[in-house]
N, C-alpha and C positions, 0 to 999 in steps of 0.2 A: 767386219771383225777379222782380225789376223787369224791365222790358223797354226795348229801343232799337231805334229805326229808323234805319238809315243810308242817306243817299241823295246821289246825286251830281247836281247841278243843271246846266241848261245844256248838257246832252249834245247835241253837233251837229258837223257837219263844219267848222263855223267854228272850233271849239276841237278839232280832230281831235288834235293832239299832246297838249293838256291832258287830253283825255278818256282817251287810253291810260295818261297818267301816273297819272290817278285810278284807273283800273282795276288798275293794277300795284301801286299803294299798297294797295288792298284785299287783295291777294294776299299782300303783304309782312307784313301787319299780321294776317293770318289771319281776315280778315272774309270769311266764306263766303256770307254773304246781304246784299244791298244792293239798292237801288232805282235805276233809272237814269232820270231825269227828262229826257225828249226833246223837244227843240224842232223841229217839222217843217221850218221854213225861217227860221233865226236872221236876224233884221234884214232879211229879204229876200234875203239874201246866200249862204245855204248850204242849197239845197232837197235833201231826202233823194233825191228822184228822181235827182239828178245824182251820188249818191254811193253807189252800190250796195255798194262795198267797206266803207264805214263801216257800212251798215244790217248787213251780214253781221257785222261785229266786235262790234256791239251784240248782236245775236241769239245769237252764239257764246258769250257769256259765261253764257247760260242763267239770267240774273237778271231780277227783275221790271222791266218797262218802263212809265212812266208819262207820259201826255200832259202837256206842260209848256207850255200856250199854243199859238200858232200861229207867230207871229214874234217873241214876247217884246220887242216895242217898242210905246210909246205911253203915254196916260195924260194926267191933269191936269198943270198947272203943278206943284202941290204934289208929285205922284209924279215928275215929271221931276227935281226938285231933289233928292229921297231917294233916287231909284232909277236915276239915269241914263237916265230915259225908259223904264223897263221895265215899268211898270204897265199891261199890255196891256189889261186889261178894265174898268179902272176908270172909264173915260170912255164906254163903249159902251152903247147902248140895247139893248132886248130883241132886236129883228132882228140888230143888228150882232153881239150875243154869240152868238146862233144860228149865225149865217154863219161866224164866226171858228172856233167849235169845231167845227163841221161840216167846216170845210176841213181842219183839223188832223187830225180823225178819218179823213177820206177819203185824206189823204196817207199816214197810217199804214197803212190798209188795203191801199193801192196798193203799197207797198213790202214788204207782208208783217208788219207789226207788228200785235199785238192788244193793247189795253188799254182797261180800263173803269175806270180811275182817273185823276184829274185834279188837278193842282196848278197854280194860276195863277201867272203871273211875278211875283216879288216878293210872292207870297202875297196879292195884292190882286185881290179878286173885284168883284162889283157886285150890286145886288138881284135881278138876274135870273138869276144863274149857276147856282144850285142847281136851279132848275125847268127851265133849258135842258139841264143834265147829265142830269138824270132823264129827260127826254124823249128823250135820245140814248143811253139805256141805259147811262149811268155809273154805277158802284155807290158810288163814294167820292169825296169832295173833301177836300184838306187846305190849310188856310190857317195863318196864322201861329202861332195859339195852340191850334188845335184840329183834330181830324179829325172828319169825319162820314160815316156810313154813309147813303146818300141814300134807301135803302128803309125801314130800320128807324127812321131818324131819331136813331140813337144817336150821341152826342157823346162823343169822348175828348178830355180835356184834355191837351194835349201841347206843352210849350216847345220852342223850337228853339235850339240852338247852332250859331251860323254866323258868318263873318266878313263884314264890308262890304268892298266894293272900290272904295268912294269915298275919295279921298285921306285926309282927316283922320279919318273914321269908320274907315277901314281900320286906322290905328294904334291907335285906342281899342279896336277890336274884338279885336285880337290881345291886349291886356292883360286884357279882360273875359272872354274865353272860358274859361280856367282857373277863373275865379271863379264863373260860371255853372254850369259842370261840377259844381263842389261844391255850389252852391246848389241845384241840382235834384236833389240826391243821393236824396231821398225821393220824389220824383215817380215814379209808377207807370210811366209811358211818356214817354220824351223821344226827341227827333230830332236826328241829326247832320247837318246839311246842308253838304255840300262843294260848293264852285261850281268849274267848270272854270277860271275865271280865278284861282283860289286858286293854281294851279300854275304862275304866273308870279312867284310870291313865296315865296322858299325859307324865310321865317320861318313862313308859314303851313303850308307842307308839313311842316315839322319839328314843329310843333304838332299838326297832325292826326295825325301818326304817334304821338304820345304819347296823345292823347285816344282814338283808336281802340284802341291797346293796352290802356287802362284799360277802355274800355267793355266789351271782349270779356271781360274778367274778372269784372266785377261785375253785368252784365245779360246776358239772354237777347236774341239779335238775332230780329227779327221783320219781317215784310214787311205792306204795305196788304192784300194779299190774305188773309193770315192774320187779319188784323182783321175783314175781311168775314166769313170763314168762322166766326170765334169769335162773332161778334154775330148769327148766324143759324142756330138759333133761341135758343141758350142764353143769349145775352148775357152771355157769361162775363167779361168785362171791365167790367161796368157801373160798377165802381167807379174805373175810371181817371179 
């Protein structure tokens, strides 16, 4: 049976209400396994230290937690145009990359969150990212078109279905999402990436409800952690 990884991006006190709505949607659609991509201090305005009740809410789901950058802002001029300034790692040098990831990891540990999986904001990395993550004991990184086990170096090709939250691109992505869902029908592993901001748009919420219901019927849900376990040592998904 083909696989699907469902993930909620930009989980943060900055999007407290939207995060709760996303978690509720998982329950309503019968999605019992999903990943929470948590930002330690979204845009420098929502530090996890200051919101222990939010941290408790996240941990109480018993779902997989993934480090999703540190601030979720920054990047080159090109990234600012395409991602609303959320390509946090695209313009960082080696030392800056290390410091940023270390800061995010330290915040996680200080509030009691454990994670060895990393997804860069906007799926945009840099040439130093994988080496830095490995040095900090991360086991897996996921970018736009692939997921990589940092120890075995096994790469899983995995397209993403998501919505843009840029004005014009948002409208286009709503139309394309169902088409991509069908186009990726034969892919061994796909990801459905819900963003907290999606829950400010009723059209997106309605469409996510449809797609999540379909994914549950036709694919087995899997986590990043399961991918790690299956790639060591069996490499069971080498054909993905």
